[in-house]
C-alpha positions in Angstrom: 58.6 131.5 17.7 54.9 130.7 18.0 53.8 133.8 16.3 55.3 137.2 15.3 53.7 138.9 18.4 53.6 135.9 20.7 57.1 134.3 20.9 57.1 131.7 23.6 55.1 130.0 26.3 56.6 131.1 29.7 53.8 129.8 32.0 54.4 128.7 35.5 52.3 127.0 38.1 51.1 130.4 39.1 50.2 132.0 35.8 49.4 131.0 32.3 51.7 133.3 30.3 53.2 133.9 26.9 56.2 136.3 26.4 57.8 138.2 23.4 61.0 140.2 23.0 60.9 143.1 20.5 64.0 144.8 19.3 62.3 147.6 17.5 63.5 146.4 14.1 60.2 144.6 13.5 58.2 146.3 10.7 55.2 146.8 13.0 57.5 148.9 15.3 60.1 150.4 12.8 57.4 151.6 10.6 55.2 153.0 13.4 56.7 156.0 15.2 55.2 158.6 17.3 57.2 161.8 17.8 60.4 159.8 17.0 59.6 156.8 19.3 59.0 153.3 18.0 55.6 152.5 19.5 53.7 149.2 19.3 50.4 149.9 17.4 47.6 149.7 19.9 45.5 147.5 17.6 48.4 144.9 17.5 47.4 144.0 21.1 44.2 142.5 19.7 46.2 140.1 17.5 48.5 139.4 20.4 45.6 138.4 22.7 43.9 136.3 20.0 47.1 134.4 19.2 47.8 133.8 22.9 44.4 132.5 23.6 44.4 130.3 20.6 47.7 128.8 21.6 46.6 128.2 25.1 43.2 126.6 24.2 44.2 124.8 20.9 43.1 126.0 17.4 39.5 126.4 16.8 37.9 124.9 13.9 37.3 127.4 11.1 33.6 128.2 10.7 32.6 126.5 14.0 33.9 128.7 16.8 35.6 132.1 17.1 37.5 134.1 19.7 35.5 137.2 20.6 37.3 140.1 22.4 35.5 142.6 24.5 35.9 145.3 27.2 39.3 146.1 25.6 41.3 148.7 27.4 44.4 150.5 26.1 46.1 151.6 29.2 49.7 152.7 28.3 51.6 152.7 25.0 54.7 150.4 24.8 57.8 152.1 23.2 60.9 150.2 22.3 64.2 152.2 22.6 67.8 151.2 22.3 67.3 148.0 24.4 65.1 145.0 23.5 61.7 145.2 25.4 60.1 142.1 26.9 56.3 142.0 27.0 54.0 139.4 28.6 50.5 138.4 28.2 48.8 136.8 31.2 45.7 134.7 30.8 43.2 134.2 33.6 40.2 131.9 33.1 37.0 133.1 34.9 34.2 130.9 36.4 31.7 131.9 33.7 34.0 130.5 30.9 35.5 133.8 29.8 39.2 134.6 29.8 40.6 137.8 31.2 43.9 138.9 29.7 46.5 141.4 30.6 49.5 142.6 28.4 52.2 144.0 30.4 55.9 144.6 30.8 58.0 145.0 33.9 60.6 147.5 35.0 64.0 146.6 33.6 65.4 145.2 36.8 62.5 142.7 37.1 62.9 141.2 33.5 64.0 137.7 33.4 63.0 134.1 32.6 59.9 132.5 34.0 60.3 130.7 37.4 57.9 129.2 39.9 57.1 131.9 42.4 55.3 132.1 45.7 51.9 133.7 45.9 53.3 136.7 47.8 55.9 137.1 45.2 53.3 136.9 42.5 51.3 139.7 44.2 54.4 141.8 44.5 55.2 141.1 40.9 51.7 142.3 39.8 52.2 145.5 41.8 55.3 146.3 39.6 53.6 145.6 36.3 53.2 148.2 33.6 49.9 147.3 32.0 49.7 148.2 28.3 46.3 146.6 27.4 43.7 144.3 29.0 40.3 142.8 28.2 38.1 139.8 28.1 37.8 136.9 25.6 35.3 134.2 25.0 34.6 131.6 22.6 31.4 132.0 20.4 29.8 130.2 17.6 30.7 131.5 14.1 28.2 133.8 12.5 27.5 135.0 9.0 29.3 138.2 8.1 27.1 141.1 7.2 26.9 142.0 3.5 27.6 145.7 2.7 26.5 147.6 -0.5 29.9 149.1 -1.2 28.7 150.8 -4.4 25.9 152.5 -2.4 28.3 153.6 0.3 30.7 155.0 -2.3 27.9 157.0 -3.9 27.1 158.6 -0.6 30.7 159.6 0.1 31.4 162.1 -2.6 32.4 165.2 -0.7 36.1 164.6 -1.6 38.5 161.9 -2.4 41.9 161.7 -0.7 44.9 160.0 -2.0 47.4 157.9 0.0 49.9 160.8 -0.1 47.3 163.3 1.1 46.3 161.1 4.0 49.7 160.4 5.3 50.9 163.9 4.9 48.3 165.0 7.4 49.5 162.3 9.8 53.1 163.4 9.4 52.1 167.0 10.4 50.5 165.4 13.5 53.9 163.7 14.5 52.9 160.3 13.4 55.5 158.7 11.1 54.2 155.8 9.2 56.6 153.7 7.1 55.6 151.7 4.0 54.3 148.7 6.2 51.7 150.9 7.8 50.4 152.7 4.9 47.4 150.6 4.0 45.0 153.3 2.7 44.8 153.5 -1.1 41.9 156.0 -1.3 39.6 157.7 1.2 36.1 158.6 0.1 34.6 161.3 2.4 30.9 161.8 2.9 28.6 163.4 5.4 30.1 162.3 8.7 31.2 158.9 7.2 34.1 157.7 5.2 34.7 154.7 3.0 38.3 153.5 2.8 40.0 151.4 0.1 42.6 149.3 1.9 45.4 147.2 0.6 48.0 145.1 2.4 51.3 147.0 1.6 53.5 145.2 -0.7 56.5 145.4 1.7 54.8 143.0 4.1 52.8 140.9 1.6 55.0 137.9 2.3 53.8 137.8 5.9 50.1 137.9 5.2 49.6 134.3 6.4 51.3 135.0 9.8 48.5 137.0 11.2 44.7 136.8 11.5 44.2 140.4 12.6 46.8 142.1 10.5 48.2 145.0 12.6 48.9 147.3 9.7 45.4 146.8 8.2 43.8 147.2 11.5 45.7 150.4 12.0 44.6 151.6 8.6 40.9 151.2 9.5 41.6 153.6 12.4 43.6 155.9 10.3 40.7 156.2 7.9 38.7 158.0 10.6 40.9 161.1 9.9 38.6 161.6 6.8 35.8 162.6 9.2 37.8 165.8 9.8 37.4 166.7 6.1 33.6 166.6 6.3 31.9 169.7 5.1 35.3 171.4 4.5 
């Protein structure tokens, strides 16, 4: 396995491609359920794209270059049921040096190992794809991270403070069931149309922290924090 979200290189002469097979028992699926279905978190596609591009191009030197993702589209959620689900990510170099990517699955009857195919068959294959996410990637020089005054931000966000239990109880009422691996919010400070979230990598997945660059549960927690906007002026 190359990466928890990118399992193997299944490229052919027609397509640069990586593939993964998910059973639903993975923490990022088992602990992320929407109305009873195990759904791959939308932000996990970002780490999937980043990892595939890094594998295809070779590791970038830290501090020198970085992979920048843009024009990201989330087209259709991917749910994993009783049977394992195979998902692919195709990479398509553009003339301007950017890389288009597409994360997709196929109807069950079309699943199978990679083989060399004709151009017509490739076009037919693309017509039957179920696209879950797509976007563009490019390599850019590393830049200095902006410095934020957290103390000043917290002083502005004083309307209310939500605990971890209060936050995830709201999500539960919305039909979003988050297990321990996806509960990264420790506290949520609510201000006037802004929130400040204290995030922690859940202890249940702490041993896997070095396996990801864009950790799916922490990314999801940043998005979850926006629920605090709904408490503004209440």
